[in-house]
C-alpha positions in Angstrom: 114.7 78.5 126.5 117.8 80.4 126.4 117.8 84.0 124.7 119.9 82.8 121.9 117.4 79.8 121.1 114.5 82.0 121.6 115.8 84.9 119.0 116.9 81.9 116.7 113.6 80.3 116.1 111.9 84.1 116.0 114.4 84.4 112.9 113.7 81.2 111.3 109.7 82.0 111.5 110.6 85.4 109.8 112.7 83.7 107.4 110.0 81.0 106.4 107.3 83.8 106.2 109.5 85.8 103.6 109.3 82.8 101.5 106.0 81.6 102.3 104.6 85.5 100.6 107.7 85.6 98.0 106.0 82.2 96.6 102.0 83.3 97.5 102.7 86.8 95.2 104.7 84.3 92.7 101.2 82.2 92.4 98.9 84.9 92.0 101.4 86.4 89.3 101.1 83.0 87.5 97.3 83.2 88.0 97.1 86.6 86.5 99.2 86.0 83.2 96.8 82.6 82.7 94.0 85.2 83.3 95.2 87.5 81.2 96.0 85.6 78.0 92.0 84.5 78.6 90.8 87.9 78.6 89.7 87.4 82.2 87.4 84.6 82.0 88.9 83.1 85.2 87.8 85.9 87.0 84.3 85.6 85.4 84.3 81.5 85.7 86.0 81.1 89.8 85.3 84.8 91.2 82.9 85.4 94.0 79.5 85.5 92.5 76.9 86.5 95.4 73.8 83.9 95.9 74.8 81.8 93.1 75.1 78.4 95.1 77.2 76.9 92.3 79.6 79.8 92.6 80.9 79.1 96.5 84.4 77.5 95.7 84.5 81.2 94.5 85.5 82.3 98.2 88.7 79.8 98.2 89.8 81.2 94.1 88.9 84.3 94.2 91.7 85.6 96.3 94.1 84.7 93.6 92.3 86.1 90.4 92.4 89.6 89.3 90.6 92.1 86.9 93.6 93.8 85.5 97.3 94.4 85.6 96.6 97.7 87.8 94.6 95.7 89.9 97.1 93.0 90.8 100.2 95.6 91.0 98.4 98.0 93.5 97.4 95.1 95.8 101.1 92.9 95.6 102.6 95.6 97.8 100.3 95.5 100.8 99.9 91.8 100.6 103.3 91.3 100.7 104.0 93.8 103.5 100.9 92.6 106.0 101.2 89.2 104.5 104.5 88.9 106.0 103.6 90.8 109.4 100.9 88.7 109.9 103.0 85.8 109.4 106.6 86.1 111.3 105.5 84.8 114.7 104.6 81.5 112.7 103.8 80.5 109.9 101.6 77.4 110.9 99.4 80.1 112.9 99.2 82.3 109.9 97.9 80.0 107.5 94.8 79.2 109.8 94.6 82.9 110.2 94.5 83.0 106.0 91.7 80.7 106.1 89.7 82.5 108.7 89.9 85.5 107.1 89.3 84.0 103.2 86.2 82.2 104.5 84.9 85.3 106.0 85.7 88.0 103.5 84.3 85.8 100.9 81.1 84.7 102.7 80.4 88.1 103.7 80.7 89.7 100.2 78.8 86.4 99.0 75.9 87.4 101.2 75.6 91.3 101.0 77.1 92.2 97.7 75.4 92.9 94.5 74.1 89.7 92.9 74.6 90.9 89.5 78.3 91.4 90.4 81.3 89.1 90.2 84.1 90.0 92.8 87.5 88.9 92.9 91.1 90.1 93.9 93.2 89.5 97.0 92.2 92.7 98.8 89.9 90.7 101.2 92.9 89.2 102.5 95.1 92.5 102.3 92.5 94.2 105.0 92.2 90.8 107.0 96.2 90.8 107.5 95.9 94.5 108.2 93.1 94.0 110.8 94.9 91.2 112.4 98.4 92.9 112.7 96.8 95.8 114.5 95.1 93.7 117.2 97.7 90.9 117.3 100.0 92.7 119.7 97.3 93.8 122.0 95.9 90.1 122.6 99.0 88.4 122.6 100.8 91.2 125.0 103.8 91.5 122.6 105.2 94.8 123.1 107.1 94.7 119.6 103.5 93.6 117.7 101.8 96.4 119.4 104.5 98.9 118.1 104.4 97.3 114.9 100.3 97.5 114.9 99.9 101.1 116.0 103.0 102.1 112.9 101.1 100.0 110.9 97.6 101.5 111.1 99.4 105.4 110.9 101.1 104.6 107.5 98.2 102.8 105.9 95.3 105.1 107.5 94.0 105.4 103.9 93.3 101.8 104.1 90.5 102.4 106.1 88.8 104.6 102.9 88.3 101.0 101.7 85.8 99.9 103.9 83.7 102.7 103.6 80.8 101.5 100.8 81.9 102.6 97.1 80.6 102.1 93.7 82.7 99.8 91.7 84.7 98.3 94.2 84.6 95.2 96.4 84.0 97.0 99.9 82.1 93.9 101.0 85.3 91.7 101.1 87.1 94.6 102.5 85.1 95.1 105.2 84.2 91.2 106.3 88.2 90.4 105.5 89.3 93.2 108.2 86.4 91.5 110.8 87.9 88.5 110.0 91.6 89.4 110.8 90.4 91.1 114.0 88.7 88.2 114.8 91.7 86.0 114.1 93.8 88.0 116.4 91.2 86.3 118.9 90.9 83.4 118.3 94.7 82.4 117.7 96.0 84.6 120.4 98.7 83.2 122.2 97.7 81.2 125.1 100.3 80.7 127.2 99.4 80.8 130.9 98.7 83.7 132.8 99.5 84.5 136.2 102.6 84.2 138.9 103.7 80.9 140.2 103.7 80.5 144.3 101.9 79.1 147.0 98.5 79.8 147.7 98.9 80.5 151.4 100.6 83.3 151.6 104.2 84.4 152.0 106.4 82.4 154.2 107.7 84.3 158.0 110.7 86.2 157.2 109.9 86.4 153.5 109.0 89.5 151.4 106.1 89.9 149.1 107.0 90.0 145.7 110.1 88.2 145.8 110.2 85.3 143.3 112.7 82.3 142.2 115.2 84.1 139.9 115.3 81.4 137.5 111.6 81.9 137.2 110.2 82.8 134.0 108.5 86.6 134.4 104.8 86.1 133.9 103.1 87.1 130.1 102.5 90.5 129.7 105.3 92.0 132.4 107.4 94.6 131.8 110.1 92.1 132.4 108.8 89.7 130.0 108.5 93.2 127.5 111.7 94.5 128.1 113.3 90.3 127.6 111.3 89.5 124.1 113.4 93.6 122.9 116.1 92.1 124.0 115.5 88.4 121.9 114.7 91.2 119.0 117.9 92.6 119.5 116.8 96.2 119.9 
């Protein structure tokens, strides 16, 4: 695939990721309006109620619900940033990662949170995307994603405080969402073939070991592949 075609695909995926996150944020704000008008009864009815079998569908609906305007405002910025970074390499993969994070965060909270509480909010997804962005570069061996993960980890280091037990905060959803994001980085990693093509019988007489056909793509993870990726991104 030509460099120009690769860049076009990446730009197209980034554009789709942007609009997917705009749409998702629009959805949770519309739900917030309805929830606010109903005096937040939707959060009580469709949130996560631990150990209540009838409330298991709340695993799906809880990330769309919040408890106040301050709650949704606090989640919206990180959700957009981490969601976009999680999605720009491919929206289809992102949807799979999102499903895994939602299930991990919701089930983890359902099993471990206080049975007298009701959980709601997109923070489980936020921590899941955070974990996914941190590790994706290492699993995919993309230099750019490794750098992004390190930068995000440093810039949002305060987010790790949300993984610690705290009264009045659904930290269980944070912890299991974060773990789901790391697991997603592994399960949805780039499974390109590893290794260098070539004969198994060694070098032919007179050939120089390590020489390759100039038209052969560099193996994933090699320095040449990483430099090519930077070039594709126009950096």
